[in-house]
C-alpha positions as a Python dict, from the first residue, in 0.01 Angstrom:
ca = {
    (1, 'M'): (0, 0, 0),
    (2, 'L'): (-294, 209, 119),
    (3, 'A'): (-533, -5, -88),
    (4, 'I'): (-408, -322, 85),
    (5, 'F'): (-450, -158, 426),
    (6, 'I'): (-807, -55, 342),
    (7, 'M'): (-891, -406, 217),
    (8, 'V'): (-758, -558, 541),
    (9, 'I'): (-961, -314, 752),
    (10, 'L'): (-1278, -391, 556),
    (11, 'L'): (-1216, -763, 592),
    (12, 'V'): (-1172, -729, 968),
    (13, 'I'): (-1489, -522, 996),
    (14, 'N'): (-1689, -778, 797),
    (15, 'M'): (-1553, -1062, 1011),
    (16, 'K'): (-1622, -890, 1342),
    (17, 'Y'): (-1904, -1121, 1443),
    (18, 'R'): (-1839, -1477, 1331),
    (19, 'S'): (-2016, -1781, 1462),
    (20, 'R'): (-1819, -2077, 1590),
    (21, 'T'): (-1940, -2266, 1285),
    (22, 'D'): (-1798, -1997, 1056),
    (23, 'I'): (-1463, -2015, 1237),
    (24, 'V'): (-1455, -2395, 1216),
    (25, 'S'): (-1526, -2371, 844),
    (26, 'Q'): (-1240, -2126, 792),
    (27, 'I'): (-1001, -2349, 986),
    (28, 'L'): (-1099, -2656, 785),
    (29, 'E'): (-1061, -2464, 459),
    (30, 'A'): (-717, -2341, 564),
    (31, 'A'): (-605, -2692, 659),
    (32, 'N'): (-738, -2856, 344),
    (33, 'G'): (-435, -3026, 190),
    (34, 'G'): (-223, -2964, 500),
    (35, 'A'): (-116, -2650, 685),
    (36, 'T'): (92, -2543, 982),
    (37, 'K'): (-58, -2376, 1289),
    (38, 'T'): (76, -2043, 1172),
    (39, 'K'): (-82, -2070, 828),
    (40, 'I'): (-418, -2170, 977),
    (41, 'M'): (-399, -1893, 1235),
    (42, 'Y'): (-347, -1625, 972),
    (43, 'K'): (-597, -1763, 721),
    (44, 'A'): (-870, -1798, 986),
    (45, 'Y'): (-785, -1464, 1156),
    (46, 'L'): (-745, -1615, 1503),
    (47, 'S'): (-516, -1552, 1796),
    (48, 'Y'): (-284, -1833, 1895),
    (49, 'A'): (-488, -1902, 2210),
    (50, 'Q'): (-811, -1927, 2009),
    (51, 'L'): (-644, -2148, 1749),
    (52, 'K'): (-517, -2396, 2008),
    (53, 'E'): (-868, -2440, 2150),
    (54, 'Y'): (-1027, -2495, 1810),
    (55, 'L'): (-755, -2733, 1689),
    (56, 'S'): (-794, -2945, 1999),
    (57, 'V'): (-1171, -2975, 1955),
    (58, 'L'): (-1149, -3042, 1581),
    (59, 'V'): (-887, -3315, 1623),
    (60, 'E'): (-1086, -3477, 1908),
    (61, 'N'): (-1394, -3485, 1686),
    (62, 'G'): (-1216, -3624, 1382),
    (63, 'L'): (-1251, -3319, 1156),
    (64, 'L'): (-875, -3252, 1152),
    (65, 'E'): (-573, -3476, 1186),
    (66, 'F'): (-224, -3381, 1298),
    (67, 'E'): (69, -3522, 1102),
    (68, 'K'): (366, -3539, 1340),
    (69, 'G'): (632, -3583, 1073),
    (70, 'T'): (546, -3260, 892),
    (71, 'Q'): (396, -3081, 1194),
    (72, 'T'): (88, -2998, 990),
    (73, 'Y'): (-287, -3029, 1029),
    (74, 'K'): (-498, -3176, 752),
    (75, 'T'): (-873, -3174, 701),
    (76, 'T'): (-1012, -3528, 723),
    (77, 'S'): (-1290, -3677, 508),
    (78, 'K'): (-1529, -3600, 795),
    (79, 'G'): (-1405, -3240, 790),
    (80, 'L'): (-1457, -3221, 414),
    (81, 'Q'): (-1812, -3349, 462),
    (82, 'F'): (-1867, -3074, 720),
    (83, 'L'): (-1746, -2813, 468),
    (84, 'K'): (-1976, -2950, 199),
    (85, 'T'): (-2277, -2943, 432),
    (86, 'Y'): (-2184, -2597, 560),
    (87, 'S'): (-2169, -2467, 205),
    (88, 'Q'): (-2505, -2622, 116),
    (89, 'I'): (-2672, -2471, 422),
    (90, 'G'): (-2518, -2133, 341),
    (91, 'G'): (-2668, -2156, -6),
    (92, 'L'): (-3012, -2220, 140),
    (93, 'I'): (-3016, -1929, 383),
    (94, 'V'): (-2869, -1658, 160),
    (95, 'P'): (-3159, -1497, -24),
    (96, 'D'): (-3139, -1473, -402),
    (97, 'S'): (-3097, -1118, -518),
    (98, 'G'): (-3395, -1006, -719),
    (99, 'T'): (-3643, -1266, -594),
    (100, 'E'): (-3743, -1076, -284),
    (101, 'K'): (-3871, -720, -292),
}
């Protein structure tokens, strides 16, 4: 139990300063395949107020879609393209270990 608590604390410390782009990426990852607001909120480590703002913007911009029947959000093809590009950019800016001294 203590190990889980320590892992959660370390995760929160590491996620203290996230960019909006990082948050969007985490939301899109959480919603990939379909997810409720609650699931997205917990996976992206957001308050409900923050989540509502992000969901609204992402739906308006076509990165997420809301399925009324199941009350779930799903990442669209445009959202998946965003995730792919985000991952590629992340790979370019993270220095290789051992190449720089």
